N, C-alpha and C positions, 0 to 999 in steps of 0.2 A: 725802394731798395730794402732788402732784408736786413734786420738787425743782426750784427755779428756778436755772438756770445763769447765769453772767455773760455779758452780751452782748459781742460783739467790738468792739474799737476800729476805726473806719472813717472814711474821708473822705466828706464831704458838701459839694458845692460851693455849696449854698444857692440861693436864687432870684435871677434876674437882673433882674426887674421885671415890672410888671403886663401889659406888652404884648409880652413875649418868649415865642414859642411853646415854647422849650426848657423853660420852667417847667411845662408841662402834664404832663410825665412824671416830674418830679423826685422826688416822694414815692414813686411806685411803684418807680422804679429804686433809690432808697435802700433800701427794704424788700427788694427782690430781691437787691441787692448784699450786704446784711447776711446773708441766708440762705446765699448762695454762700460768703461768707467764714467764717461760723460753722461750716458743714459741710465746709469745706476741699474744695470740689468742684473737681476738675481740669477745666479748660476748654480745649478745642482752638481754637475760633474765636470771636472777638467780631466781629460786624458792626456798624459804627457809621457814622452819617450822618444824613441828613434823611428826608423822607417816602418816598423811593424805597427806602431801607433799611427803614424802619418798616413799610411795606406788604408787604414781601417775606416770604413764608412760608418762611423758610429751613429749617425742620424738614421740610417736605414735599419740598423740593428736595435737601437734603443730609443728612437725618437717618438714612439707611439704613445708613451705615457705622459706626454706634456712635460717632460724633463728638459731643462735647458742644458745642452751639452756643448762643450768647447774642446776642440782637438788642438793640442799644442805639441804634436809629434813632429820631429824633424829627421829626415833621412840622414844616417851617418852620425847621429848624436852619440855622445859618450857621457859618462857620469860627471866628470869635472865641469863640462860645459852646461849640462842640465842643472847642476848645482848652482852655477853662476847665474843662470837665467830664471831660476825658480821664483825669485821674488817678483820679477816682472811678469812672467807668464802664468803664475798661479796666485801668489800671495795678494798682489794688488787688485786682482779681479774677484777675489773673495768667494770662491765656490764653497759649497758645503763639503764636497768630497773631492779628492784628487786621486786618480788611478795611475800608478807609477809602473812603467815597464821599461827598464833600461839595463844596459850592461853588456849586451852581446858585442857591441862594437869595440869595447875595451879589449876584447880577446884577440882582435886581428893582429896585434903586435906579436903574437905567438909565431906569425908567419914571416916576421921581419928577417931579411936575408943577412943583415949585419948583426953579428953576435953581440956587439957592444950596445946595440939599440934594443934587441929582443929582450922581453921580460919573461920571468918565470911565472908559472901559474899562481904560486903563492903571492907574489908581488901584485899581480892583477887582482886577485881575490881581495887582498887587503885594501887596495885602493878603491875598488868598487864598493866594498862594504862601508868604508869610511865616508865616502860621498853620500851613499844612500842613507846611512844613519843620520848624517847632518841634514839631508833633505827632509827626512821624516820629522826630525826635531823642529825644523823651521816651520813645517806645516802645523804641527801640534801647537807651537807657540802662538801661531796666528789664529788658532781656533778652527783650523781646517782638518778634516779627518782624512789621513792618508791611507790608501789601500795599496798594498805592495803586491805586485804580481811576479810570478816566476819568469825567468828568462826561458825562451823556447829552446828545445833541442835543435840540432842541425843534422843534415845528411848530405854534405857536399863531397861527393865521391872523388873529385879532383884535388881536394885539399888534403895535404899530408898531415895536417894538425887536427883533423876532425875528431879523432878519438880523444886526444888530449883536451881539445876544446869542450867536448861534451862532458868529460869528467869534471872539468873546471866549472861548467854551467851547473852541474849537479851540486857541487860544493858551494857555489855562490847561492843557489836556491835554498840550500839547507840553512845558510846563514841568514838569508832573508826571512825564512820561516821562524828561526830563533829570535830574530829582531822583533818580529811582530808579536810573538808570544811574550817577550819581555815587556813590550810596550802596550800590550793589550789591544792590538790592532788586528785588522783582517788581512790574511794572506790568501791570495788566489793562485792555485796551482794549475796553470795551464799545462805545465811540463808533463805531468803524469798522464794526462789525457791524450797527449799528442806524440808520445814516444812509442817506439816499437816495443812489443812485449818482450820482456827479458833483456832489454838493452837500454842504452841512453840516447840513441839517435832518433831523429824525426821520422815519423812514418812517411814513406816515399810519396804517398798519394795526397799529401797535404800542402805541398809547395812545388812550384815548377823548378826552382833553383836550389832546393835543399835548405832554404833559409826563410824566405818571405812567404807566409801563408797565402793561399788563394781562398776562394769562397768557402771551400770545405774546411780549411783550417780555421778561418774566422768564425764559421758556424760553431765549431767546437769551443773556441775561446768565449764566444758570446754565451753559450749554454753554461760553461763553467763559471763565468763571472756572475751571471744571473743567479745560479744556484747558490753560490757562496754568499752573495749579498742577501739573498732571501733568508738564508739561515740566520743572518744577523738582523733581520727585520728591515732590510733596505730594498726598495723596489727601484729597478732601473728599466 
């Protein structure tokens, strides 16, 4: 009979609620985090964010250089939930770098039919920036290097708030860039490479639904990320 070892102590943020998309991956991530901690696996990069991160096959794009990559993207995730799970999904597994892409799902409340629930762009902007600023501070305190990436533009023709949303995305990205400049960190600008010339919307040929990039979109993102990291002496 095999000897049973003691399981490691670890953080688990728990569930957020029945309607929170973040909960869909919680159990899986807890089990995966436990394995990484128990086996003391050295991790180079954690990618964390929403569905755009979740759907990105980072091993195919970046796995050729013997880098240990971990994907902690969750479809539908928003900044307050990522902020709450950051200690469990990043801090405790101790990567060298964390690549953060988050914020677009905060903007869907622009579409809320009930006026008393709907938020103004400035409110959303402030909430997103507050959360990401806290996330960056948490990473730095733990000795992990945060890499902040821009939110992608959208081109959802059937959505009446697309123009307002894309203007808000530009404003949030400007704040992300300012934050990284203030903190001496790396900012990765996917947005400029993926928007239409002379506008703020996503190039139509980069996503089937006007939101989630397909292979051509991810190709651009990978090139932009590699290039920006290379400028800073980092190989991925």
